[in-house]
C-alpha positions, 0 to 999 in steps of 0.5 A: 115283533116291530108295532110300527107302522108308519114312522116319519122323520123331518119330513118337509112340503112346500108349493112354489119357489122363491117369493111365492114359496109357500111352506105347508110342513116343516119338519113332522116327524112322529110315529103310529103303530099298528092297531091304533085309530089316531086322529089328525086334526088342525086349522083348515089349510094347515096341510093334514089331506097334503100329510095324509097323502104324503104318507101315501105315497100320492104327494111327493114330499120336498125331503124328508123321510118316510116309512111304510111298515119297515120299507123305507119307502121315501129318503129326499126322494122315493125310493121306488118308481113303484109307488103306485104298487105300494098304494095298491099293496100296502093302504087302503084309502077311504074319503068324506065321499064314498067313490064307489064306481057307479057302474060298477055293484058293490061287490065288483067295486070291493074286489076291483082292487084284489083283482087288479093286484092279481088274487084270483076273482074266486078269492077276491070274491070271498073275501068281498063277502066276508067284509061286505057280511063283517059290515053288515051289508052283504045282502047289498052286494048285488047292488048298485050305489045308486040303490043303497043309503049314504050310510051304506055306501060309505060301509062299502067304501071302507070295505074296499078300502079293506079288501086288499088286506092293506097295513094302512087306512088312511081316512081323509074326512070320512065322516064329514057327509053323515049325521053324529049317530052316523059318525059315530058308528064309522069312526066306532067301525075303523077303531074296530078294523084298527083292533081286530085286523092289526091295522094302522088308521089316521083319520082327518077329522074336524068332529072333536066329537070323534076325538074320544073314540081314537087311541091319539090325537096328532095335531099340525102345529107351527108346520110340524106334528105333535102328539097328544092324548085323547079327552076321556071325558067328553061324551059321545053317543 
């Protein structure tokens, strides 16, 4: 059985042209398997979010190749016009801010994408309640985002990211606005999701304290991506 969830080959991303050309990523190649929680680290401005958005079919690369699961989605151009459909069906996004829709309650936020994908209201609500129970906020299903704490809203945002049963979770600084305890809780949750649901998770982080909770580290160095082992001797909560 193929465990590959993400494969990137010789990915390049430039902004601008001529004398104003800026190379952000130049020849990145790596793989991420199902069931892995991988940290993506680099200095500010080194292209972490850009790389994440290319994998997520949001930002178009300059050149290279991207596979999501068994499907090659990019080879020097998008191989489908339906990049939005790929995002809806294969990828869950989690951001530093939860971006819940403020005028929808929690269960309405979580069921929005599945219903957009054609899943019935009944089935999507059943899945949503299972996720909210998993994250221990099922009692908040009919509450508005403004009525929840920051940590509860982030859990709801993770539930929303999982509602379309994605193969891949892309998390951009999901703990940046949280204290150390809540940060650890969120990263442990992402690891549990990766393991329990056989999902590949890439998490952009600046917080080195979170790295021991991950399976592997991807670093952007000299505009390329290198893989390294996790420092297991670091103490965390």
